[in-house]
MMTF fields as JSON, N, C-alpha, C and O atoms, coordinates in Angstrom:
{
  "mmtfVersion": "1.0.0",
  "mmtfProducer": "UNKNOWN",
  "numBonds": 391,
  "numAtoms": 392,
  "numGroups": 98,
  "numChains": 1,
  "numModels": 1,
  "chainsPerModel": [1],
  "groupsPerChain": [98],
  "chainIdList": ["A"],
  "bondAtomList": [4, 2, 8, 6, 12, 10, 16, 14, 20, 18, 24, 22, 28, 26, 32, 30, 36, 34, 40, 38, 44, 42, 48, 46, 52, 50, 56, 54, 60, 58, 64, 62, 68, 66, 72, 70, 76, 74, 80, 78, 84, 82, 88, 86, 92, 90, 96, 94, 100, 98, 104, 102, 108, 106, 112, 110, 116, 114, 120, 118, 124, 122, 128, 126, 132, 130, 136, 134, 140, 138, 144, 142, 148, 146, 152, 150, 156, 154, 160, 158, 164, 162, 168, 166, 172, 170, 176, 174, 180, 178, 184, 182, 188, 186, 192, 190, 196, 194, 200, 198, 204, 202, 208, 206, 212, 210, 216, 214, 220, 218, 224, 222, 228, 226, 232, 230, 236, 234, 240, 238, 244, 242, 248, 246, 252, 250, 256, 254, 260, 258, 264, 262, 268, 266, 272, 270, 276, 274, 280, 278, 284, 282, 288, 286, 292, 290, 296, 294, 300, 298, 304, 302, 308, 306, 312, 310, 316, 314, 320, 318, 324, 322, 328, 326, 332, 330, 336, 334, 340, 338, 344, 342, 348, 346, 352, 350, 356, 354, 360, 358, 364, 362, 368, 366, 372, 370, 376, 374, 380, 378, 384, 382, 388, 386],
  "bondOrderList": [1, 1, 1, 1, 1, 1, 1, 1, 1, 1, 1, 1, 1, 1, 1, 1, 1, 1, 1, 1, 1, 1, 1, 1, 1, 1, 1, 1, 1, 1, 1, 1, 1, 1, 1, 1, 1, 1, 1, 1, 1, 1, 1, 1, 1, 1, 1, 1, 1, 1, 1, 1, 1, 1, 1, 1, 1, 1, 1, 1, 1, 1, 1, 1, 1, 1, 1, 1, 1, 1, 1, 1, 1, 1, 1, 1, 1, 1, 1, 1, 1, 1, 1, 1, 1, 1, 1, 1, 1, 1, 1, 1, 1, 1, 1, 1, 1],
  "groupList": [{"groupName": "MET", "atomNameList": ["N", "CA", "C", "O"], "elementList": ["N", "C", "C", "O"], "formalChargeList": [0, 0, 0, 0], "bondAtomList": [1, 0, 2, 1, 3, 2], "bondOrderList": [1, 1, 2], "singleLetterCode": "M", "chemCompType": "L-PEPTIDE LINKING"}, {"groupName": "LYS", "atomNameList": ["N", "CA", "C", "O"], "elementList": ["N", "C", "C", "O"], "formalChargeList": [0, 0, 0, 0], "bondAtomList": [1, 0, 2, 1, 3, 2], "bondOrderList": [1, 1, 2], "singleLetterCode": "K", "chemCompType": "L-PEPTIDE LINKING"}, {"groupName": "ASN", "atomNameList": ["N", "CA", "C", "O"], "elementList": ["N", "C", "C", "O"], "formalChargeList": [0, 0, 0, 0], "bondAtomList": [1, 0, 2, 1, 3, 2], "bondOrderList": [1, 1, 2], "singleLetterCode": "N", "chemCompType": "L-PEPTIDE LINKING"}, {"groupName": "PRO", "atomNameList": ["N", "CA", "C", "O"], "elementList": ["N", "C", "C", "O"], "formalChargeList": [0, 0, 0, 0], "bondAtomList": [1, 0, 2, 1, 3, 2], "bondOrderList": [1, 1, 2], "singleLetterCode": "P", "chemCompType": "L-PEPTIDE LINKING"}, {"groupName": "HIS", "atomNameList": ["N", "CA", "C", "O"], "elementList": ["N", "C", "C", "O"], "formalChargeList": [0, 0, 0, 0], "bondAtomList": [1, 0, 2, 1, 3, 2], "bondOrderList": [1, 1, 2], "singleLetterCode": "H", "chemCompType": "L-PEPTIDE LINKING"}, {"groupName": "ASP", "atomNameList": ["N", "CA", "C", "O"], "elementList": ["N", "C", "C", "O"], "formalChargeList": [0, 0, 0, 0], "bondAtomList": [1, 0, 2, 1, 3, 2], "bondOrderList": [1, 1, 2], "singleLetterCode": "D", "chemCompType": "L-PEPTIDE LINKING"}, {"groupName": "ILE", "atomNameList": ["N", "CA", "C", "O"], "elementList": ["N", "C", "C", "O"], "formalChargeList": [0, 0, 0, 0], "bondAtomList": [1, 0, 2, 1, 3, 2], "bondOrderList": [1, 1, 2], "singleLetterCode": "I", "chemCompType": "L-PEPTIDE LINKING"}, {"groupName": "LEU", "atomNameList": ["N", "CA", "C", "O"], "elementList": ["N", "C", "C", "O"], "formalChargeList": [0, 0, 0, 0], "bondAtomList": [1, 0, 2, 1, 3, 2], "bondOrderList": [1, 1, 2], "singleLetterCode": "L", "chemCompType": "L-PEPTIDE LINKING"}, {"groupName": "ARG", "atomNameList": ["N", "CA", "C", "O"], "elementList": ["N", "C", "C", "O"], "formalChargeList": [0, 0, 0, 0], "bondAtomList": [1, 0, 2, 1, 3, 2], "bondOrderList": [1, 1, 2], "singleLetterCode": "R", "chemCompType": "L-PEPTIDE LINKING"}, {"groupName": "VAL", "atomNameList": ["N", "CA", "C", "O"], "elementList": ["N", "C", "C", "O"], "formalChargeList": [0, 0, 0, 0], "bondAtomList": [1, 0, 2, 1, 3, 2], "bondOrderList": [1, 1, 2], "singleLetterCode": "V", "chemCompType": "L-PEPTIDE LINKING"}, {"groupName": "THR", "atomNameList": ["N", "CA", "C", "O"], "elementList": ["N", "C", "C", "O"], "formalChargeList": [0, 0, 0, 0], "bondAtomList": [1, 0, 2, 1, 3, 2], "bondOrderList": [1, 1, 2], "singleLetterCode": "T", "chemCompType": "L-PEPTIDE LINKING"}, {"groupName": "GLU", "atomNameList": ["N", "CA", "C", "O"], "elementList": ["N", "C", "C", "O"], "formalChargeList": [0, 0, 0, 0], "bondAtomList": [1, 0, 2, 1, 3, 2], "bondOrderList": [1, 1, 2], "singleLetterCode": "E", "chemCompType": "L-PEPTIDE LINKING"}, {"groupName": "GLY", "atomNameList": ["N", "CA", "C", "O"], "elementList": ["N", "C", "C", "O"], "formalChargeList": [0, 0, 0, 0], "bondAtomList": [1, 0, 2, 1, 3, 2], "bondOrderList": [1, 1, 2], "singleLetterCode": "G", "chemCompType": "PEPTIDE LINKING"}, {"groupName": "TYR", "atomNameList": ["N", "CA", "C", "O"], "elementList": ["N", "C", "C", "O"], "formalChargeList": [0, 0, 0, 0], "bondAtomList": [1, 0, 2, 1, 3, 2], "bondOrderList": [1, 1, 2], "singleLetterCode": "Y", "chemCompType": "L-PEPTIDE LINKING"}, {"groupName": "ALA", "atomNameList": ["N", "CA", "C", "O"], "elementList": ["N", "C", "C", "O"], "formalChargeList": [0, 0, 0, 0], "bondAtomList": [1, 0, 2, 1, 3, 2], "bondOrderList": [1, 1, 2], "singleLetterCode": "A", "chemCompType": "L-PEPTIDE LINKING"}, {"groupName": "PHE", "atomNameList": ["N", "CA", "C", "O"], "elementList": ["N", "C", "C", "O"], "formalChargeList": [0, 0, 0, 0], "bondAtomList": [1, 0, 2, 1, 3, 2], "bondOrderList": [1, 1, 2], "singleLetterCode": "F", "chemCompType": "L-PEPTIDE LINKING"}, {"groupName": "SER", "atomNameList": ["N", "CA", "C", "O"], "elementList": ["N", "C", "C", "O"], "formalChargeList": [0, 0, 0, 0], "bondAtomList": [1, 0, 2, 1, 3, 2], "bondOrderList": [1, 1, 2], "singleLetterCode": "S", "chemCompType": "L-PEPTIDE LINKING"}, {"groupName": "GLN", "atomNameList": ["N", "CA", "C", "O"], "elementList": ["N", "C", "C", "O"], "formalChargeList": [0, 0, 0, 0], "bondAtomList": [1, 0, 2, 1, 3, 2], "bondOrderList": [1, 1, 2], "singleLetterCode": "Q", "chemCompType": "L-PEPTIDE LINKING"}],
  "groupTypeList": [0, 1, 2, 3, 4, 5, 6, 6, 7, 8, 3, 9, 7, 10, 11, 1, 12, 13, 5, 12, 6, 14, 5, 1, 8, 13, 9, 15, 11, 9, 14, 9, 5, 14, 2, 1, 9, 11, 6, 1, 1, 14, 7, 11, 1, 9, 15, 3, 16, 6, 1, 9, 14, 8, 9, 2, 10, 7, 8, 10, 7, 12, 1, 0, 1, 8, 17, 12, 9, 4, 17, 12, 8, 10, 3, 11, 9, 1, 1, 14, 13, 9, 6, 7, 10, 11, 5, 16, 1, 3, 6, 11, 15, 15, 11, 12, 0, 9],
  "groupIdList": [1, 2, 3, 4, 5, 6, 7, 8, 9, 10, 11, 12, 13, 14, 15, 16, 17, 18, 19, 20, 21, 22, 23, 24, 25, 26, 27, 28, 29, 30, 31, 32, 33, 34, 35, 36, 37, 38, 39, 40, 41, 42, 43, 44, 45, 46, 47, 48, 49, 50, 51, 52, 53, 54, 55, 56, 57, 58, 59, 60, 61, 62, 63, 64, 65, 66, 67, 68, 69, 70, 71, 72, 73, 74, 75, 76, 77, 78, 79, 80, 81, 82, 83, 84, 85, 86, 87, 88, 89, 90, 91, 92, 93, 94, 95, 96, 97, 98],
  "secStructList": [7, 7, 7, 2, 2, 2, 2, 3, 3, 3, 3, 7, 7, 1, 2, 2, 2, 2, 2, 2, 4, 4, 4, 6, 3, 3, 3, 3, 3, 3, 7, 6, 6, 7, 7, 2, 2, 2, 2, 2, 2, 2, 2, 2, 2, 2, 1, 6, 6, 7, 7, 3, 3, 3, 3, 3, 3, 3, 3, 3, 7, 7, 7, 3, 3, 3, 3, 6, 6, 3, 3, 3, 3, 7, 7, 7, 3, 3, 3, 3, 3, 3, 3, 3, 7, 6, 6, 1, 7, 7, 7, 4, 4, 4, 4, 4, 4, 7],
  "xCoordList": [150.278, 149.306, 149.584, 150.759, 148.658, 148.516, 148.981, 148.747, 149.63, 149.892, 148.465, 147.471, 148.5, 147.526, 147.096, 146.009, 147.741, 147.259, 146.87, 146.124, 147.17, 146.375, 145.048, 144.216, 144.678, 143.352, 142.399, 141.324, 142.829, 142.418, 142.751, 143.823, 141.845, 142.121, 142.035, 142.897, 140.689, 140.773, 139.618, 138.752, 139.436, 138.502, 137.092, 137.126, 135.96, 134.699, 134.314, 133.858, 134.487, 134.25, 132.824, 132.706, 131.795, 130.365, 129.774, 130.4, 128.496, 127.986, 127.548, 127.629, 127.015, 126.769, 128.034, 127.973, 129.162, 130.362, 130.709, 131.014, 130.704, 131.03, 130.314, 130.975, 128.855, 128.067, 128.376, 128.095, 128.988, 129.35, 130.665, 130.861, 131.45, 132.802, 132.584, 133.234, 132.073, 131.521, 131.486, 132.182, 130.733, 130.553, 131.315, 130.903, 132.645, 133.791, 133.324, 133.63, 132.463, 132.144, 132.845, 132.647, 133.647, 133.981, 133.797, 133.479, 133.973, 133.641, 134.822, 135.343, 135.251, 136.496, 136.16, 135.331, 136.814, 136.6, 137.794, 138.973, 137.494, 138.382, 138.448, 137.807, 139.426, 139.415, 138.464, 138.013, 137.883, 136.813, 136.95, 135.962, 138.155, 138.369, 138.443, 138.241, 138.737, 139.044, 137.844, 136.674, 138.433, 137.186, 137.327, 138.36, 136.197, 136.242, 137.395, 138.016, 137.783, 139.053, 140.304, 141.035, 140.405, 141.504, 141.238, 142.164, 140.248, 139.86, 140.248, 140.787, 139.925, 139.946, 141.439, 141.815, 142.389, 143.947, 144.662, 145.626, 144.348, 144.869, 144.555, 145.251, 143.446, 143.064, 143.941, 144.689, 144.027, 144.594, 146.422, 147.261, 146.528, 147.947, 148.524, 149.632, 147.439, 147.848, 147.393, 148.161, 146.565, 146.406, 146.53, 145.525, 147.692, 148.129, 147.641, 147.858, 146.79, 146.295, 144.777, 144.135, 143.963, 142.607, 142.423, 143.131, 141.169, 140.745, 139.499, 138.726, 139.28, 138.203, 137.033, 137.331, 135.921, 134.842, 134.053, 133.803, 133.755, 132.874, 133.004, 133.136, 132.979, 133.19, 132.003, 131.79, 131.181, 130.28, 130.796, 131.591, 130.301, 130.809, 129.759, 128.772, 129.773, 128.556, 129.404, 130.484, 128.809, 129.382, 128.521, 127.34, 128.76, 127.882, 128.618, 129.724, 127.626, 128.295, 128.133, 127.364, 129.085, 129.161, 127.879, 127.212, 127.498, 126.316, 126.829, 127.984, 125.671, 126.051, 125.935, 124.939, 126.814, 126.954, 127.081, 127.552, 126.479, 126.842, 127.305, 126.888, 128.204, 128.558, 128.374, 129.167, 127.204, 127.022, 126.53, 125.515, 127.4, 127.047, 127.867, 127.558, 128.976, 129.987, 129.172, 128.603, 129.365, 128.929, 130.038, 130.81, 129.888, 130.756, 130.14, 129.072, 130.923, 130.495, 131.53, 132.683, 130.906, 131.679, 132.187, 131.754, 133.456, 134.221, 133.147, 132.164, 133.289, 132.765, 133.609, 134.688, 132.605, 132.911, 132.614, 131.472, 133.669, 133.349, 133.658, 134.711, 132.55, 132.761, 132.694, 132.005, 133.603, 133.7, 133.229, 133.858, 132.153, 131.797, 132.382, 132.125, 133.238, 134.099, 133.654, 133.529, 133.475, 132.888, 133.95, 134.039, 134.634, 135.84, 135.258, 134.14, 135.899, 135.488, 135.359, 136.191, 134.78, 134.357, 135.886, 136.301, 136.525, 138.188, 138.941, 139.953, 138.825, 139.61, 139.838, 138.932, 141.084, 141.219, 140.664, 140.639, 140.073, 139.575, 140.701, 141.793, 140.546, 141.548, 142.024, 141.187, 143.29, 144.073, 143.502, 143.156, 143.342, 143.049, 141.998, 142.117, 140.897, 139.411, 139.311, 138.398, 140.125, 139.779, 139.56, 138.612, 140.291, 139.882, 138.817, 138.582, 138.046, 137.007, 135.535, 134.519, 135.392, 134.248, 133.685, 132.611],
  "yCoordList": [-88.548, -88.348, -86.956, -86.611, -86.202, -84.931, -85.034, -86.026, -83.938, -84.27, -84.333, -83.696, -85.073, -85.172, -84.004, -84.01, -83.261, -81.805, -80.954, -80.057, -80.942, -80.248, -80.785, -79.941, -81.917, -82.688, -82.207, -81.624, -82.463, -82.489, -80.846, -80.594, -80.052, -78.511, -78.204, -77.616, -78.724, -78.571, -79.153, -79.253, -79.63, -80.199, -79.113, -77.883, -79.946, -78.733, -79.074, -80.19, -78.11, -78.127, -77.545, -76.427, -78.224, -77.688, -78.755, -79.722, -78.425, -79.148, -80.478, -81.514, -80.433, -81.487, -82.503, -83.728, -81.741, -82.433, -83.155, -84.343, -82.567, -82.852, -84.285, -85.261, -84.345, -85.515, -86.634, -87.735, -86.487, -87.691, -88.368, -89.577, -87.607, -88.091, -89.51, -90.472, -89.671, -90.939, -91.945, -92.942, -91.856, -93.069, -93.049, -93.582, -92.332, -92.363, -92.02, -92.545, -90.977, -90.223, -88.584, -87.911, -88.113, -86.792, -86.142, -86.79, -84.795, -84.151, -83.217, -82.547, -83.227, -82.387, -81.431, -81.72, -80.581, -79.63, -79.968, -79.959, -80.224, -80.924, -79.853, -78.81, -80.46, -79.498, -79.693, -80.838, -78.811, -78.869, -79.859, -80.226, -80.205, -80.874, -82.452, -83.407, -82.643, -83.942, -84.773, -84.411, -86.272, -87.294, -88.176, -88.192, -88.987, -89.924, -90.694, -90.852, -91.261, -92.228, -91.254, -91.499, -90.317, -89.435, -88.959, -88.96, -88.677, -88.283, -89.455, -89.235, -90.5, -91.631, -92.162, -92.631, -92.069, -92.283, -91.198, -91.563, -89.97, -89.08, -88.737, -87.955, -89.378, -89.403, -90.563, -90.372, -91.767, -93.004, -92.454, -92.833, -91.619, -91.306, -90.192, -90.233, -89.163, -88.037, -88.855, -88.515, -89.641, -90.49, -92.061, -92.752, -92.563, -93.944, -94.817, -95.978, -94.591, -95.667, -95.61, -96.176, -95.22, -95.186, -95.978, -96.016, -96.557, -97.184, -96.505, -96.253, -96.219, -95.389, -96.601, -97.613, -96.301, -97.232, -96.517, -97.121, -95.598, -94.712, -93.224, -92.657, -92.63, -91.32, -90.721, -91.182, -89.786, -88.944, -87.478, -86.957, -86.949, -85.729, -84.915, -85.39, -83.473, -82.485, -81.169, -80.778, -80.698, -79.305, -78.161, -78.489, -77.014, -76.268, -74.917, -74.447, -74.432, -73.105, -71.958, -71.887, -71.031, -69.728, -68.987, -69.187, -67.902, -67.137, -65.893, -65.476, -65.406, -64.096, -62.959, -62.784, -62.328, -60.867, -59.791, -59.86, -58.615, -57.284, -56.219, -56.102, -55.414, -54.22, -53.086, -52.897, -52.31, -51.254, -51.763, -52.454, -51.35, -51.667, -52.931, -53.524, -53.442, -54.393, -55.869, -55.855, -56.834, -58.278, -59.33, -59.326, -60.094, -61.382, -62.765, -62.837, -63.573, -64.76, -64.912, -64.512, -65.732, -66.513, -67.6, -67.95, -68.207, -69.236, -70.488, -70.432, -71.354, -72.814, -73.658, -73.426, -74.659, -75.607, -76.575, -76.811, -77.636, -79.296, -79.677, -79.404, -80.48, -81.28, -82.686, -83.208, -83.227, -84.955, -85.406, -85.004, -86.228, -87.006, -88.316, -89.078, -88.624, -89.699, -90.714, -90.343, -91.881, -92.766, -94.114, -94.947, -94.259, -95.291, -96.667, -96.808, -97.495, -98.968, -99.536, -98.939, -100.307, -100.579, -100.695, -100.154, -101.568, -102.062, -100.844, -100.924, -99.822, -98.691, -97.781, -97.488, -97.433, -96.269, -95.133, -94.928, -94.154, -93.002, -92.002, -92.242, -90.857, -89.854, -89.301, -88.841, -89.281, -88.603, -87.244, -86.781, -86.356, -84.996, -84.738, -83.768, -85.346, -85.051, -85.667, -85.246, -86.551, -87.334, -86.316, -86.577, -85.033, -84.218, -83.437, -82.786, -83.401, -82.588, -83.434, -82.786, -84.636, -85.359, -84.949, -85.412],
  "zCoordList": [159.767, 160.507, 161.161, 161.291, 161.547, 162.178, 163.744, 164.435, 164.179, 165.443, 166.322, 165.975, 167.346, 168.337, 169.208, 169.787, 169.271, 170.086, 169.065, 169.455, 167.718, 167.025, 166.774, 166.442, 166.85, 166.693, 168.148, 168.003, 169.208, 170.311, 171.05, 171.601, 170.949, 171.435, 172.759, 173.411, 173.259, 175.076, 175.357, 174.488, 176.639, 177.217, 177.324, 177.308, 177.429, 177.448, 178.878, 179.124, 179.892, 181.372, 181.564, 182.065, 181.204, 181.707, 182.724, 183.159, 183.021, 184.047, 183.471, 184.131, 182.051, 181.438, 181.314, 181.423, 181.067, 180.811, 182.106, 182.0, 183.376, 184.65, 184.89, 185.246, 184.661, 184.892, 184.231, 184.703, 183.063, 182.434, 182.889, 182.758, 183.369, 183.939, 184.95, 184.54, 185.731, 186.537, 185.576, 185.769, 184.479, 183.539, 182.342, 181.312, 182.439, 181.527, 180.233, 179.163, 180.477, 179.044, 179.202, 180.214, 178.08, 178.182, 176.985, 175.988, 176.939, 175.996, 175.752, 176.643, 174.317, 174.165, 172.67, 171.806, 172.689, 171.641, 170.423, 170.777, 169.186, 168.446, 167.087, 166.95, 166.146, 164.913, 164.247, 164.267, 163.52, 162.655, 161.345, 160.709, 161.055, 159.768, 160.408, 159.659, 161.802, 162.237, 162.117, 162.244, 161.78, 161.814, 162.982, 163.651, 163.264, 164.531, 164.577, 165.629, 163.358, 163.636, 164.076, 165.035, 163.372, 163.844, 165.505, 166.316, 165.757, 167.047, 168.162, 169.247, 167.741, 168.696, 168.842, 169.917, 167.599, 167.574, 168.343, 169.017, 168.344, 169.067, 170.533, 171.181, 171.032, 172.52, 172.834, 173.793, 172.226, 172.741, 172.898, 173.715, 171.957, 171.89, 173.025, 173.559, 173.248, 174.113, 175.563, 176.462, 175.94, 177.028, 176.935, 176.767, 177.04, 176.738, 177.494, 177.145, 178.832, 179.658, 179.151, 180.035, 178.209, 177.947, 176.428, 175.422, 176.774, 175.36, 175.112, 176.036, 174.013, 173.478, 172.981, 172.346, 173.345, 172.811, 171.726, 170.683, 171.863, 170.707, 170.736, 171.82, 169.739, 169.49, 168.799, 167.678, 169.229, 168.556, 168.423, 169.205, 167.454, 167.048, 166.829, 166.267, 167.249, 166.803, 166.199, 166.642, 165.308, 164.656, 165.066, 165.185, 165.296, 165.594, 164.805, 165.073, 163.721, 162.737, 163.741, 164.699, 163.271, 164.007, 163.714, 162.7, 164.896, 164.532, 163.724, 163.633, 163.158, 162.589, 163.558, 164.261, 163.562, 164.702, 163.68, 162.545, 164.426, 163.745, 164.639, 165.791, 164.08, 164.84, 163.801, 162.878, 164.038, 163.135, 161.888, 161.802, 160.72, 159.389, 159.033, 157.998, 159.864, 159.575, 160.486, 161.578, 159.7, 160.205, 159.784, 158.825, 160.664, 160.641, 161.461, 162.068, 161.318, 162.144, 162.995, 162.832, 164.26, 165.376, 164.511, 163.414, 165.381, 165.027, 164.965, 165.703, 164.291, 164.079, 165.469, 166.013, 165.699, 166.853, 166.612, 166.219, 166.78, 166.836, 168.014, 168.591, 168.536, 169.987, 169.575, 168.698, 170.438, 170.364, 171.679, 172.658, 171.867, 172.946, 172.856, 171.925, 173.889, 173.801, 175.056, 176.223, 174.634, 175.576, 175.829, 174.928, 176.92, 177.091, 177.348, 177.843, 177.066, 177.407, 178.81, 179.492, 179.464, 180.833, 181.553, 182.578, 180.658, 181.285, 181.213, 181.91, 180.665, 180.464, 181.838, 182.618, 181.961, 183.332, 182.727, 181.514, 183.893, 183.593, 183.327, 183.843, 182.544, 182.381, 183.631, 184.408, 183.939, 185.3, 185.366, 186.453, 183.901, 184.024, 184.734, 185.483, 184.749, 185.087, 186.602, 187.312, 187.073, 188.461, 189.486, 190.226, 189.772, 190.567, 190.632, 191.649, 189.571, 189.197, 189.44, 189.192, 189.84, 189.851, 191.179, 191.564]
}
């Protein structure tokens, strides 16, 4: 199995993300090659007091950017929208942000 910290890269801290914290919905940026089962296991290993009910993923392709005659792409991003079970404890990292 991969290292859980290589799968879960960082939390996404936006207004929409903050709105879901009260309902135990969290948003994380994850590795592009990670699947839903790996994301669920990694989150339960990193935060041992939680139980994940559902994981939804969203993949955003990089945009084309130009600088004169040179062109390239911005990096791809994959987000995981995680919903915890009702009997699960909330994630302590987000508690002061609500």
